Wavefront OBJ file of the C-alpha trace (Angstrom):
o trace
v -1.181 36.742 -6.069
v -0.696 33.036 -5.926
v -0.187 31.542 -2.388
v 3.048 29.681 -1.565
v 3.865 26.838 0.824
v 7.054 26.569 2.750
v 9.253 23.462 2.644
v 11.103 22.983 5.948
v 13.812 20.663 6.995
v 12.415 18.980 10.152
v 15.886 18.043 11.423
v 17.080 21.705 11.456
v 13.933 23.805 11.074
v 15.505 25.676 8.238
v 13.386 26.782 5.438
v 14.379 24.912 2.216
v 12.253 26.734 -0.364
v 8.806 27.829 -1.254
v 6.450 25.952 -3.585
v 3.610 27.570 -5.360
v 0.098 26.359 -4.187
v -2.363 25.190 -6.802
v -5.489 27.156 -6.430
v -8.760 25.172 -6.021
v -10.205 27.108 -8.923
v -7.636 25.251 -11.011
v -9.106 21.791 -10.371
v -11.411 21.778 -13.263
v -8.677 22.735 -15.600
v -6.464 19.959 -14.255
v -9.185 17.402 -14.995
v -9.835 18.713 -18.466
v -6.078 18.628 -19.356
v -5.760 15.190 -17.922
v -8.742 13.794 -19.984
v -7.317 15.399 -23.137
v -3.983 13.931 -22.528
v -5.525 10.540 -21.758
v -6.803 10.325 -25.225
v -3.245 10.235 -26.498
v -1.331 8.441 -23.696
v -3.756 5.596 -23.514
v -3.133 4.716 -27.012
v 0.670 4.641 -26.678
v 2.078 1.245 -27.088
v 3.480 -0.785 -24.201
v 6.817 -0.701 -25.924
v 6.842 3.194 -26.107
v 5.853 3.453 -22.350
v 8.711 1.052 -21.383
v 11.140 3.293 -23.165
v 10.151 6.053 -20.723
v 10.267 3.853 -17.679
v 13.797 2.724 -18.621
v 14.859 6.449 -18.843
v 13.325 7.061 -15.501
v 15.261 4.180 -13.875
v 18.574 5.233 -15.349
v 17.933 8.933 -14.394
v 17.326 7.974 -10.794
v 20.446 5.698 -10.754
v 22.490 8.557 -12.217
v 21.007 11.016 -9.591
v 21.002 8.824 -6.378
v 22.957 11.286 -4.272
v 20.886 14.385 -5.246
v 17.464 12.627 -4.878
v 18.151 10.949 -1.707
v 19.595 14.170 -0.148
v 16.379 15.924 -1.146
v 14.299 13.364 0.521
v 16.588 13.490 3.593
v 16.230 17.210 3.852
v 12.488 17.174 3.439
v 11.732 14.329 5.954
v 14.602 14.433 8.512
v 15.421 10.768 7.941
v 19.116 9.850 7.382
v 20.443 9.830 3.818
v 21.114 6.177 3.810
v 17.535 5.561 4.957
v 16.263 7.867 2.109
v 18.331 5.782 -0.375
v 17.328 2.385 0.931
v 13.664 2.831 1.822
v 12.583 5.374 -0.662
v 14.706 5.232 -3.862
v 15.598 1.581 -3.860
v 12.037 0.412 -3.630
v 11.112 2.677 -6.481
v 13.868 1.284 -8.653
v 12.745 -2.229 -7.920
v 9.102 -1.217 -8.822
v 10.224 0.208 -12.120
v 12.265 -2.846 -12.834
v 9.218 -4.993 -12.231
v 7.099 -2.861 -14.490
v 9.652 -3.248 -17.184
v 9.625 -7.027 -16.938
v 5.937 -7.646 -16.315
v 3.862 -4.942 -18.028
v 3.351 -6.618 -21.266
v 2.110 -9.897 -19.686
v 0.049 -7.685 -17.106
v -1.946 -5.944 -19.957
v -2.019 -8.688 -22.408
v -5.590 -10.201 -22.813
v -5.725 -13.358 -20.630
v -7.347 -16.441 -22.071
v -9.462 -18.204 -19.420
v -11.263 -21.585 -19.429
v -14.742 -21.785 -21.004
v -17.123 -24.380 -19.366
v -18.222 -27.370 -21.383
v -21.786 -26.082 -21.542
v -20.448 -23.123 -23.615
v -18.597 -25.449 -26.050
v -17.227 -23.668 -29.188
v -16.641 -20.326 -27.606
v -13.359 -18.717 -26.304
v -13.143 -16.481 -23.275
v -10.690 -13.736 -22.442
v -10.153 -10.979 -19.978
v -8.997 -7.698 -21.280
v -7.406 -4.710 -19.495
v -8.062 -1.148 -20.502
v -7.012 2.029 -18.687
v -9.528 3.675 -16.523
v -8.869 7.256 -17.363
v -7.685 9.974 -14.873
v -6.348 8.807 -11.569
v -6.131 10.867 -8.545
v -3.387 9.886 -6.138
v -3.115 11.502 -2.775
v 0.162 10.826 -1.245
v 1.556 10.782 2.395
v 4.368 12.525 4.101
v 6.160 9.700 5.887
v 7.682 8.136 2.550
v 6.758 11.012 0.167
v 8.912 9.512 -2.655
v 8.268 5.794 -2.519
v 4.643 5.799 -1.486
v 4.010 8.358 -4.228
v 5.979 7.206 -7.180
v 5.115 3.604 -7.132
v 1.342 4.174 -7.652
v 2.034 6.799 -10.144
v 4.264 4.304 -12.009
v 1.573 1.737 -12.112
v -1.148 4.151 -13.117
v 0.939 5.419 -15.979
v 2.054 2.004 -17.007
v -1.502 0.922 -17.364
v -2.202 3.946 -19.710
v -3.902 6.334 -17.406
v -3.130 9.975 -16.709
v -2.389 11.055 -13.174
v -3.266 13.978 -11.007
v -0.986 13.882 -7.888
v -1.423 15.759 -4.653
v 1.668 15.292 -2.535
v 1.457 15.942 1.158
v 1.594 19.617 2.087
v 4.157 18.665 4.858
v 6.728 17.583 2.270
v 5.866 19.686 -0.733
v 9.388 19.860 -2.171
v 9.236 16.070 -2.977
v 6.301 16.807 -5.338
v 8.530 19.007 -7.352
v 11.338 16.331 -7.335
v 8.862 13.854 -8.691
v 7.841 16.295 -11.421
v 11.524 16.844 -12.424
v 12.440 13.163 -12.563
v 9.418 12.331 -14.787
v 10.264 15.312 -16.992
v 13.891 14.171 -17.172
v 12.595 10.676 -18.382
v 10.658 12.461 -21.155
v 7.170 11.572 -20.146
v 4.634 13.723 -22.047
v 4.071 16.883 -20.140
v 0.610 16.429 -18.801
v 0.354 12.672 -18.269
v 1.454 13.518 -14.689
v 0.175 16.817 -13.138
v 1.228 17.727 -9.633
v -1.236 19.821 -7.523
v 0.189 21.426 -4.311
v -2.003 22.250 -1.475
v -3.693 21.184 1.705
v -6.983 19.706 2.761
v -9.298 22.081 0.778
v -7.510 21.247 -2.513
v -7.603 17.518 -1.667
v -11.342 17.706 -1.085
v -11.888 19.544 -4.384
v -9.820 17.001 -6.247
v -11.814 14.129 -4.705
v -15.120 15.928 -5.681
v -13.629 16.433 -9.309
v -14.917 12.921 -10.145
v -11.660 11.114 -11.074
v -11.898 7.628 -12.529
v -9.918 6.153 -9.786
v -8.625 7.270 -6.271
v -5.553 5.863 -4.693
v -5.035 7.335 -1.196
v -2.328 6.621 1.407
v -2.921 8.389 4.727
v -4.844 8.433 7.940
v -8.018 6.376 8.674
v -10.032 9.574 9.250
v -9.157 11.099 5.834
v -9.652 7.651 4.228
v -12.980 7.439 5.437
v -14.054 10.872 4.252
v -12.576 9.901 0.687
v -14.510 6.666 0.809
v -17.735 8.412 1.561
v -17.419 10.650 -1.546
v -16.282 7.715 -3.620
v -19.184 5.567 -2.369
v -21.591 8.421 -3.391
v -20.074 8.890 -6.801
v -19.258 5.139 -7.372
v -15.672 5.833 -7.868
v -13.323 2.754 -7.337
v -10.847 3.455 -4.655
v -7.742 1.974 -3.011
v -7.103 3.064 0.577
v -3.789 2.428 2.365
v -4.346 3.456 5.788
v -2.726 3.098 9.246
v -1.134 0.223 11.142
v -0.492 -0.973 14.639
v 1.672 -3.866 13.805
v 2.371 -6.592 16.350
v 5.591 -8.522 16.818
v 5.140 -11.867 18.599
v 8.352 -13.386 20.031
v 8.305 -16.885 21.373
v 11.001 -18.140 23.786
v 12.402 -20.384 21.059
v 12.910 -17.400 18.629
v 16.463 -16.279 17.340
v 16.400 -13.770 20.184
v 19.338 -11.558 19.126
v 18.014 -11.295 15.604
v 14.522 -10.543 16.924
v 15.941 -7.765 18.957
v 17.826 -6.171 16.066
v 14.622 -6.579 14.039
v 12.603 -4.754 16.636
v 15.247 -1.885 16.680
v 14.970 -1.448 12.902
v 11.294 -2.215 12.543
v 10.359 0.172 15.394
v 12.804 3.042 15.018
v 13.421 3.278 11.207
v 12.262 6.566 9.916
v 11.614 7.417 13.566
v 8.835 4.873 13.729
v 6.883 6.835 11.093
v 6.075 3.682 9.166
v 2.616 2.283 8.559
v 4.231 -1.193 8.697
v 6.573 -0.505 11.677
v 6.683 -2.586 14.947
v 4.267 -0.733 17.166
v 3.780 -3.291 19.813
v 5.815 -6.348 20.971
v 4.503 -9.422 22.758
v 7.205 -11.757 24.258
v 6.776 -15.140 25.755
v 7.350 -14.863 29.572
v 10.293 -17.098 29.613
v 12.285 -14.716 27.370
v 10.521 -11.499 28.393
v 13.238 -10.111 30.860
v 16.145 -10.963 28.542
v 14.428 -9.527 25.618
v 13.607 -6.293 27.322
v 17.148 -5.883 28.816
v 18.814 -6.569 25.549
v 16.546 -4.276 23.502
v 16.929 -1.472 26.028
v 20.769 -1.769 25.858
v 20.829 -1.910 22.102
v 18.477 1.223 21.849
v 20.970 3.188 23.910
v 23.628 2.377 21.479
v 21.768 3.985 18.426
v 23.045 7.145 17.074
v 20.451 9.923 16.599
v 20.987 13.111 14.663
v 22.201 14.152 11.218
v 25.114 13.178 9.157
v 26.380 9.767 7.696
v 26.686 8.034 10.985
v 23.193 8.729 12.240
v 20.891 5.688 12.766
v 17.761 7.711 13.640
v 16.833 11.105 12.275
v 14.134 13.400 13.229
v 10.255 13.290 13.096
v 8.938 14.752 9.831
v 5.727 16.322 11.284
v 5.335 18.493 14.456
v 1.729 17.387 14.749
v 2.852 13.795 14.849
v 5.240 14.583 17.616
v 2.182 15.668 19.712
v 0.566 12.384 18.985
v 3.499 10.564 20.247
v 3.654 12.752 23.373
v 0.009 12.049 24.192
v 0.418 8.238 23.849
v 3.664 8.287 26.006
v 2.238 10.457 28.649
v -0.888 8.350 28.959
v 1.093 5.191 29.398
v 3.349 6.795 32.104
v 0.416 8.253 33.777
v -1.096 4.760 34.060
v 2.083 3.251 35.614
v 3.936 2.106 32.554
v 7.732 2.107 32.833
v 10.242 3.907 30.591
v 13.086 1.479 30.233
v 15.025 3.783 28.067
v 14.578 7.098 26.316
v 13.024 10.301 27.761
v 9.597 11.371 28.833
v 7.952 14.124 26.680
v 8.883 16.770 29.141
v 12.493 16.251 28.451
v 12.343 16.407 24.625
v 14.166 19.378 23.090
v 12.474 20.463 19.898
v 13.902 23.767 19.465
v 16.488 22.884 16.829
v 14.672 19.946 15.234
v 11.986 17.428 15.754
v 14.193 14.833 17.577
v 12.545 12.282 19.818
v 14.810 9.946 21.610
v 13.893 6.274 20.868
v 11.917 4.713 23.802
v 11.240 1.173 25.241
v 8.188 0.969 27.391
v 7.009 -1.793 29.519
v 3.875 -2.224 31.692
v 1.592 -0.199 29.479
v -2.107 -1.057 29.680
v -3.254 -3.222 26.834
v -6.405 -1.127 26.236
v -4.498 2.284 26.325
v -3.679 4.415 23.235
v 0.011 3.238 23.181
v -1.104 -0.368 22.444
v -4.353 0.441 20.509
v -3.905 3.605 18.456
v -1.292 4.274 15.723
v 1.570 6.093 17.551
v 3.731 6.614 14.419
v 6.777 7.418 16.490
v 9.948 5.847 18.057
v 8.305 3.957 20.860
v 8.347 0.255 21.506
v 5.882 -0.932 24.007
v 6.412 -4.507 25.251
v 4.063 -6.912 27.070
v 4.638 -10.517 28.126
v 2.309 -13.490 27.194
v 2.105 -17.051 28.514
v 0.424 -19.073 25.720
v 0.130 -19.200 21.948
v -3.559 -18.464 22.148
v -2.927 -15.409 24.359
v -0.456 -14.028 21.913
v -2.912 -14.447 18.945
v -5.690 -12.765 21.004
v -3.391 -9.711 21.931
v -2.153 -9.370 18.419
v -5.717 -9.343 16.952
v -7.174 -7.113 19.683
v -6.751 -3.993 17.569
v -8.708 -1.998 14.938
v -5.814 -2.170 12.536
v -4.571 -5.175 10.498
v -1.814 -4.142 8.089
v 1.209 -6.309 9.039
v 2.588 -8.468 11.809
v 5.514 -10.644 12.515
v 5.917 -14.008 14.265
v 9.340 -15.135 15.773
v 10.262 -18.714 16.372
v 12.668 -21.362 15.210
v 9.832 -23.693 15.048
v 8.475 -22.673 11.422
v 5.450 -24.949 11.736
v 4.349 -23.061 14.951
v 5.142 -19.738 13.341
v 3.114 -20.460 10.322
v 0.238 -21.740 12.420
v 0.262 -18.643 14.431
v 0.691 -16.396 11.406
v -2.352 -17.973 9.682
v -4.578 -16.811 12.598
v -3.661 -13.209 12.482
v -6.221 -10.901 10.971
v -3.648 -8.896 8.834
v -2.790 -8.086 5.128
v 0.827 -8.939 5.493
v 2.693 -11.258 7.953
v 6.396 -11.982 8.219
v 8.182 -14.778 9.967
v 11.509 -14.053 11.547
v 11.572 -10.700 9.766
v 9.879 -7.295 9.725
v 8.356 -4.772 7.342
v 9.870 -5.887 4.001
v 6.871 -7.493 2.365
v 6.191 -4.031 0.850
v 9.375 -4.341 -1.125
v 8.520 -7.605 -2.846
v 6.583 -6.447 -5.984
v 5.374 -10.079 -6.522
v 3.302 -9.937 -3.280
v 0.020 -8.024 -3.015
v 0.128 -5.136 -0.501
v -2.735 -3.922 1.570
v -4.456 -4.152 4.936
v -7.398 -5.440 6.654
v -9.955 -3.874 9.151
v -9.193 -0.153 9.571
v -5.970 -0.489 7.663
v -7.511 -0.049 4.321
v -9.186 -1.425 1.256
v -7.784 -3.186 -1.804
v -4.377 -4.472 -2.839
v -1.569 -2.969 -4.741
v 1.951 -3.994 -6.182
v 2.843 -6.469 -8.899
v 0.317 -7.484 -11.537
v -2.478 -6.376 -8.962
v -0.857 -2.995 -8.742
v -1.062 -2.438 -12.413
v -4.467 -4.109 -13.114
v -6.258 -2.220 -10.296
v -5.696 0.923 -12.512
v -7.477 -0.953 -15.499
v -11.040 -1.696 -16.417
v -11.352 -5.438 -16.671
v -13.628 -6.521 -19.654
v -14.863 -9.954 -19.915
v -14.937 -11.122 -23.550
v -16.501 -14.250 -24.975
v -16.033 -14.985 -28.679
v -18.396 -17.199 -30.845
v -17.543 -17.891 -34.422
v -21.222 -17.088 -35.352
v -21.838 -20.346 -37.308
v -24.894 -21.593 -35.589
v -28.291 -19.949 -36.051
v -29.153 -19.948 -32.389
v -28.079 -21.165 -28.954
v -29.705 -24.030 -27.102
v -30.933 -21.614 -24.428
v -32.545 -19.102 -26.841
v -36.125 -19.168 -27.977
v -38.173 -21.129 -28.730
v -38.331 -23.021 -25.424
v -40.902 -25.665 -26.697
v -39.872 -29.104 -25.574
v -36.527 -28.097 -23.976
v -37.413 -28.234 -20.204
v -37.139 -32.070 -20.089
v -33.912 -32.024 -22.155
v -32.298 -29.341 -19.789
v -33.394 -31.273 -16.725
v -31.631 -34.374 -18.186
v -28.454 -32.335 -18.854
v -28.341 -30.738 -15.441
v -28.970 -34.070 -13.470
v -26.378 -35.965 -15.566
v -23.704 -33.262 -15.319
v -24.196 -31.763 -11.698
v -25.556 -34.937 -9.933
v -23.796 -37.235 -7.582
v -22.173 -39.066 -10.501
v -21.675 -37.754 -13.879
v -23.519 -39.679 -16.600
v -21.702 -38.659 -19.782
v -23.960 -40.762 -21.973
v -27.101 -38.868 -20.818
v -25.398 -35.555 -20.846
v -24.209 -35.887 -24.413
v -27.556 -37.282 -25.447
v -29.445 -34.231 -23.980
v -26.808 -31.723 -25.258
v -27.041 -33.109 -28.874
v -30.799 -33.007 -28.859
v -30.846 -29.535 -27.644
v -28.341 -28.543 -30.373
v -30.319 -30.192 -33.128
v -33.651 -28.607 -31.817
v -32.129 -25.140 -31.795
v -30.736 -25.678 -35.252
v -33.754 -27.225 -36.930
v -36.616 -25.356 -35.452
v -37.893 -22.337 -37.187
l 1 2 3 4 5 6 7 8 9 10 11 12 13 14 15 16 17 18 19 20 21 22 23 24 25 26 27 28 29 30 31 32 33 34 35 36 37 38 39 40 41 42 43 44 45 46 47 48 49 50 51 52 53 54 55 56 57 58 59 60 61 62 63 64 65 66 67 68 69 70 71 72 73 74 75 76 77 78 79 80 81 82 83 84 85 86 87 88 89 90 91 92 93 94 95 96 97 98 99 100 101 102 103 104 105 106 107 108 109 110 111 112 113 114 115 116 117 118 119 120 121 122 123 124 125 126 127 128 129 130 131 132 133 134 135 136 137 138 139 140 141 142 143 144 145 146 147 148 149 150 151 152 153 154 155 156 157 158 159 160 161 162 163 164 165 166 167 168 169 170 171 172 173 174 175 176 177 178 179 180 181 182 183 184 185 186 187 188 189 190 191 192 193 194 195 196 197 198 199 200 201 202 203 204 205 206 207 208 209 210 211 212 213 214 215 216 217 218 219 220 221 222 223 224 225 226 227 228 229 230 231 232 233 234 235 236 237 238 239 240 241 242 243 244 245 246 247 248 249 250 251 252 253 254 255 256 257 258 259 260 261 262 263 264 265 266 267 268 269 270 271 272 273 274 275 276 277 278 279 280 281 282 283 284 285 286 287 288 289 290 291 292 293 294 295 296 297 298 299 300 301 302 303 304 305 306 307 308 309 310 311 312 313 314 315 316 317 318 319 320 321 322 323 324 325 326 327 328 329 330 331 332 333 334 335 336 337 338 339 340 341 342 343 344 345 346 347 348 349 350 351 352 353 354 355 356 357 358 359 360 361 362 363 364 365 366 367 368 369 370 371 372 373 374 375 376 377 378 379 380 381 382 383 384 385 386 387 388 389 390 391 392 393 394 395 396 397 398 399 400 401 402 403 404 405 406 407 408 409 410 411 412 413 414 415 416 417 418 419 420 421 422 423 424 425 426 427 428 429 430 431 432 433 434 435 436 437 438 439 440 441 442 443 444 445 446 447 448 449 450 451 452 453 454 455 456 457 458 459 460 461 462 463 464 465 466 467 468 469 470 471 472 473 474 475 476 477 478 479 480 481 482 483 484 485 486 487 488 489 490 491 492 493 494 495 496 497 498 499 500 501 502 503 504 505 506 507 508 509 510 511 512 513 514 515
């Protein structure tokens, strides 16, 4: 009998439906089917692929309510948030693929150095084969569909393992791609947990794209390194927000609210720690605390904050908050973990915390919950040091009306993404590369990079084949002096074109005339 996994609404704890698990024994067949389908899909023209992507876009637009409701039910986030942070970015990504795919995959002519005169150089992009995508639960639609789009657009086939915490979204993804008339097996969805994920990684895909925790990412990277499988890892974050006294303070407060509490803080790019210049610190804390108390938490169209998605993540948030309070931090607004009521849904009231120790888990580890710890700073150098004092480097924001100062500070932050007077949204811009530094991951996705990372890059150099041999080929007799003259005249302090051309012509003549 095939095992089944339950999909549960974390905001109500109601069971939604059951999803059939993929047995580990099926992994070999999944790869065999994917490789068979790759032989056909990889030969499909760009134009034919784009027809399907247009159908996918139109299908999503026509089914916005149903898809966003299914995402909301599976994650506990408000439906408007499911629409704007899950479906909308996917539509933007599809639109970008439609506009840029032909150029992204077209052979790129590049310059050829003078020493290789008469040749032409190109970079060609070919699909890799079977791409394994292991997806997260916090944005189970957006962070899954976008890499699937790019992998398929490049001509690969995909094996997708959605998170076992939000299995229903895997079935939603299957259905929308089927509705867009993609061939049946170009995308195969495998439902399961850690054991299935490990077997899929060991199945030797041609590329792995993983979004999730640092610990799991490290395990995948170890297998990938052993098997020499190219990999992109999008891991955690602990994103700092630096607020100077000359910042647009009201906007900064509103940004902190949304950047910290959107999706109940379960965002790899969420604001997880705030550093405010001392002159503005008290006003910022007071205003942020008051605004936090005005937010509406619950279900329905008026809710600003929904529930947590994962019960295990609730425990992580609880540990971080308890540690901070035990070490004399102050809860400016919100509730201590002892007061949380989780009987009817995983709702954690949003919290503002001051006085937490800088080396504690609330300011060092990824909390992934609706908690905003705030500390003051006195100098620009101190703010930079505090922001960089972390294992993560996914995103950051700098707040100041002095854009020169903001750019100067931003350039010194060790992070893959940085925003000035804004938060989070670099991930929406498909023209920007997305990825992290330090423990936040490896590689970059989105845009042309997001498509080309799923391609083999082939360097191609073309010669017309007219000459018998090249100057660097055998025989070497008498060539050392000429090459020395050529090198000195071209790479020396001043270029001597007369000496260079003289040496080049003699080398060419010698290569042509000698038997």
